[in-house]
C-alpha positions as CSV (number, residue, x, y, z in Angstrom):
1,M,0.2,-0.1,-0.3
2,P,1.9,3.6,-0.7
3,V,2.8,5.8,1.6
4,D,0.5,8.8,0.8
5,V,-2.8,6.3,0.9
6,I,-1.2,4.9,4.4
7,L,-1.1,8.7,5.8
8,L,-4.5,9.6,4.2
9,V,-6.1,6.6,5.8
10,L,-4.7,7.6,9.1
11,L,-6.2,10.9,8.9
12,G,-9.4,9.5,8.2
13,A,-9.3,7.6,11.4
14,L,-8.6,10.4,13.1
15,L,-11.3,12.0,12.3
16,H,-13.5,9.3,12.6
17,A,-12.3,8.6,16.4
18,S,-13.3,12.8,17.1
19,W,-17.2,12.3,15.9
20,N,-17.1,9.3,17.9
21,A,-16.2,11.2,20.7
22,I,-18.5,13.7,20.1
23,V,-21.4,11.0,19.8
24,K,-20.1,9.4,23.3
25,A,-19.8,12.8,24.9
26,G,-23.5,13.8,24.0
27,S,-26.4,13.6,26.4
28,D,-28.5,12.0,23.3
29,K,-27.0,9.3,21.8
30,Q,-29.7,8.9,19.5
31,L,-30.1,12.5,18.5
32,G,-26.0,13.1,18.3
33,A,-25.8,10.7,16.4
34,A,-28.4,11.9,13.5
35,L,-27.2,15.6,14.1
36,I,-23.8,14.3,13.0
37,S,-25.2,12.6,10.2
38,A,-27.2,15.5,9.1
39,G,-23.9,18.0,9.5
40,A,-21.8,16.0,6.8
41,G,-24.7,16.3,4.2
42,L,-24.5,20.0,5.0
43,T,-21.0,19.9,4.8
44,A,-21.0,18.1,1.1
45,V,-23.8,20.2,-0.4
46,P,-21.5,23.3,-1.4
47,F,-19.2,21.1,-3.4
48,L,-21.7,19.1,-5.0
49,P,-21.9,21.9,-8.1
50,F,-18.1,21.5,-8.7
51,L,-18.2,17.6,-8.9
52,P,-19.4,14.8,-11.7
53,L,-22.2,13.0,-11.0
54,P,-21.5,9.7,-10.3
55,A,-22.4,7.1,-12.9
56,P,-25.7,5.8,-13.7
57,E,-24.6,2.8,-12.5
58,A,-23.6,3.9,-8.8
59,W,-27.1,5.2,-7.6
60,P,-28.3,1.6,-6.3
61,F,-25.2,1.5,-4.0
62,V,-26.1,5.0,-3.1
63,A,-29.8,3.6,-2.2
64,A,-28.4,0.8,-0.4
65,S,-25.7,2.8,1.7
66,A,-28.2,5.4,2.9
67,V,-30.2,2.1,4.6
68,L,-27.3,0.8,5.5
69,Q,-26.1,4.0,7.0
70,F,-29.2,4.5,9.1
71,T,-29.2,1.0,10.4
72,Y,-25.0,1.6,11.5
73,F,-25.9,5.5,13.4
74,Q,-28.6,3.8,15.1
75,L,-26.5,0.7,16.8
76,V,-24.0,3.2,17.2
77,A,-26.6,5.3,19.5
78,A,-27.8,1.8,21.0
79,G,-24.4,0.4,21.6
80,Y,-23.1,3.5,23.5
81,R,-26.6,3.8,25.3
82,A,-25.6,-0.2,26.6
83,G,-22.2,-0.4,27.5
84,D,-18.8,1.3,28.4
85,I,-17.2,3.1,24.4
86,G,-14.2,0.2,25.4
87,L,-16.4,-2.5,25.0
88,V,-18.4,-1.6,22.3
89,Y,-15.6,0.5,20.1
90,P,-13.1,-2.0,20.1
91,L,-15.7,-4.7,19.1
92,M,-17.6,-2.9,17.2
93,R,-14.8,-1.8,14.5
94,G,-12.3,-4.7,15.4
95,V,-15.0,-7.3,14.1
96,A,-15.9,-5.7,11.0
97,P,-12.3,-6.0,9.0
98,L,-12.2,-9.5,10.0
99,L,-16.0,-10.0,8.2
100,V,-14.2,-7.9,5.0
101,A,-10.8,-10.0,5.2
102,L,-12.3,-13.5,5.6
103,T,-15.2,-12.4,2.6
104,S,-13.9,-10.4,0.0
105,S,-12.6,-13.2,-2.2
106,I,-15.9,-14.2,-2.2
107,V,-17.8,-11.0,-2.6
108,I,-15.8,-8.6,-5.0
109,Q,-13.2,-11.5,-6.1
110,E,-10.5,-9.6,-3.9
111,H,-7.4,-11.2,-2.9
112,L,-5.1,-10.1,-0.3
113,T,-1.2,-11.2,-0.3
114,H,-0.3,-13.3,2.7
115,G,1.2,-10.3,3.9
116,A,-1.4,-8.5,3.9
117,M,-3.6,-10.5,5.4
118,L,-1.6,-11.0,8.0
119,G,-1.3,-7.2,8.9
120,V,-5.3,-7.5,8.9
121,A,-5.5,-10.1,11.3
122,T,-3.0,-8.6,13.5
123,I,-4.3,-4.8,13.4
124,S,-7.8,-6.9,14.4
125,A,-6.1,-8.5,17.2
126,G,-5.0,-5.3,18.7
127,I,-8.2,-3.7,18.5
128,L,-10.1,-6.4,20.0
129,T,-7.7,-6.6,22.6
130,L,-9.0,-3.6,24.3
131,A,-11.9,-5.1,25.3
132,F,-10.6,-6.7,28.2
133,E,-10.2,-3.6,29.7
134,A,-13.9,-3.0,29.6
135,R,-15.4,-2.5,33.2
136,R,-18.9,-1.7,32.1
137,G,-21.4,-2.9,29.3
138,G,-22.7,-6.6,29.3
139,S,-24.4,-9.0,26.9
140,K,-27.0,-6.7,24.8
141,A,-23.7,-4.1,24.6
142,I,-22.0,-6.8,22.6
143,V,-24.3,-8.3,20.9
144,L,-25.0,-4.6,19.7
145,A,-21.3,-4.0,19.0
146,L,-20.9,-7.2,16.8
147,M,-24.5,-6.8,14.7
148,N,-22.9,-3.2,13.9
149,A,-19.6,-4.8,13.0
150,A,-21.7,-7.1,10.4
151,V,-23.2,-3.9,9.1
152,I,-20.1,-1.8,8.6
153,A,-18.7,-5.1,6.8
154,T,-21.4,-4.8,4.8
155,Y,-21.3,-1.2,3.9
156,T,-17.7,-1.3,3.1
157,F,-18.2,-3.9,0.6
158,V,-21.1,-1.7,-0.7
159,D,-19.6,1.5,-1.3
160,G,-15.9,0.3,-2.1
161,L,-17.9,-1.5,-5.0
162,G,-19.9,2.1,-5.7
163,A,-17.1,4.0,-5.4
164,R,-15.2,2.6,-8.3
165,K,-18.3,2.5,-10.3
166,A,-19.3,5.9,-9.9
167,G,-15.8,6.9,-11.0
168,N,-15.2,9.4,-8.7
169,A,-15.2,9.0,-5.0
170,I,-15.3,12.3,-3.8
171,S,-18.3,12.4,-5.5
172,Y,-19.9,9.1,-4.6
173,T,-19.0,10.1,-1.1
174,L,-20.8,13.2,-1.1
175,W,-24.1,12.1,-3.2
176,M,-24.0,9.1,-0.6
177,S,-24.3,11.6,2.5
178,L,-27.5,13.6,1.9
179,L,-29.9,10.6,2.2
180,P,-29.3,9.0,5.8
181,P,-30.0,12.1,7.6
182,V,-33.5,12.1,5.6
183,L,-33.8,8.4,7.2
184,L,-32.4,9.4,10.8
185,F,-34.8,12.4,11.1
186,G,-37.6,11.5,9.6
187,W,-37.2,8.3,12.5
188,A,-36.6,11.0,15.3
189,F,-39.4,13.1,14.7
190,Y,-41.6,9.6,14.1
191,S,-40.5,8.7,17.5
192,R,-39.5,11.2,19.8
193,G,-41.6,14.3,18.6
194,A,-41.2,17.3,16.3
195,A,-40.6,19.4,20.1
196,T,-37.7,17.0,21.6
197,V,-36.0,17.2,18.0
198,V,-36.2,20.6,17.5
199,A,-34.7,21.9,20.8
200,Y,-31.9,19.5,20.6
201,V,-31.0,20.4,17.1
202,R,-31.2,24.7,18.7
203,R,-29.1,23.2,21.4
204,E,-26.7,21.3,20.3
205,W,-26.5,22.2,16.6
206,W,-22.4,22.7,16.9
207,R,-21.9,18.8,17.4
208,G,-23.5,18.7,14.1
209,W,-21.2,21.2,12.3
210,F,-17.7,19.8,13.8
211,G,-19.1,15.9,14.1
212,G,-20.3,15.8,10.3
213,A,-17.6,17.7,8.7
214,G,-14.8,15.0,10.3
215,S,-17.5,12.3,9.7
216,I,-17.7,12.6,5.9
217,A,-14.2,13.5,5.6
218,S,-13.0,10.9,7.1
219,Y,-15.3,8.4,5.1
220,G,-14.4,9.8,1.8
221,L,-10.7,9.7,2.4
222,A,-11.1,5.6,3.2
223,L,-13.4,5.4,0.3
224,W,-10.5,7.5,-2.4
225,A,-8.1,4.9,-0.6
226,M,-10.3,2.0,-1.4
227,T,-10.1,3.1,-5.4
228,K,-6.2,2.7,-4.6
229,A,-5.8,0.1,-2.6
230,P,-7.2,-3.4,-1.4
231,V,-10.5,-2.8,0.2
232,A,-9.8,-5.5,3.3
233,A,-6.4,-3.5,3.5
234,V,-8.2,-0.1,3.5
235,A,-10.8,-1.4,6.3
236,A,-8.1,-2.5,8.6
237,L,-6.0,0.3,8.4
238,R,-9.0,2.3,9.3
239,E,-9.8,0.6,12.4
240,T,-6.6,2.3,13.8
241,S,-8.5,5.3,14.6
242,I,-9.1,3.2,18.2
243,L,-5.4,4.9,18.8
244,F,-6.5,8.0,17.9
245,A,-9.9,7.5,20.7
246,L,-7.3,6.3,23.3
247,V,-5.5,10.0,23.2
248,I,-8.9,11.5,23.3
249,S,-10.1,9.6,26.0
250,V,-6.9,9.8,28.1
251,V,-6.2,13.8,27.3
252,I,-9.4,15.5,26.5
253,L,-12.0,13.3,28.2
254,K,-9.4,12.8,31.1
255,E,-9.7,8.9,31.6
256,K,-8.0,6.5,32.5
257,A,-5.9,3.8,30.3
258,S,-5.5,0.7,31.8
259,V,-2.7,-1.7,30.8
260,W,-4.5,-3.7,27.8
261,R,-4.9,-0.6,26.3
262,Y,-0.9,0.2,25.6
263,V,-0.6,-3.8,24.4
264,A,-3.4,-3.1,22.1
265,G,-1.6,0.2,20.7
266,A,1.7,-2.1,20.3
267,I,-0.3,-4.9,18.1
268,I,-1.8,-2.3,16.0
269,A,1.1,-0.5,15.2
270,L,3.1,-3.9,14.6
271,G,-0.1,-4.6,12.2
272,G,0.3,-1.3,10.5
273,L,3.8,-2.1,9.7
274,I,3.1,-5.4,8.4
275,L,0.1,-4.1,6.0
276,K,2.8,-1.6,4.9
277,L,5.5,-4.2,4.3
278,G,2.3,-7.0,2.8
């Protein structure tokens, strides 16, 4: 994998960890996730006139991705309500690349080298190691995290293929970002009531702008990378966002880090080196 691709994927990982921290720190996880999705869509709008439309064959992937992203954001909110981020995030983000790696040869006929496969497995093992430090969260949180891992793996394939068919990964990303907030806020108005939703948006609008911009930039970088390198390898490297989440939790949120976090960090770093060499 080229160095420039690796660096941009790592930047995307940092942005991903940042918007996840915004959701976790919020008082209402469901509306916070919806607001970040809306922020991503609004951030995309000004750039659309300057980009080509995705190719016609990409639009079914855009529609499928919208449904998957709606499900993803709902499970993110539910997972963070049910359990500790130290349990949910590693499982959610760590199992996904394993699923992608195990099924990529079947779904998209893309085969990894032995070195890349070892890097994928090592990075995933490091992320999963973080689950040992969890002190809160039970079976419900684990089930939700694993369900979302399957959703993440699915939309990784859908969007990886969609970006390739679109002819322009950035254009695909921006158009794809418009539909999920419509679904999320439609559901929020139906399930929570207009007064609750409007009050939250007025009070917490900044979460949407900052988190949304980080979210779409993070995913756009990943999709672009998937046009330059194997999907499974990019998906695995992107999961190093957990390292950035560790720094955010310690430096900004003032959370204590157990020895498991440092062990996991060393394993993930080794996996990144193996991935580069592979």
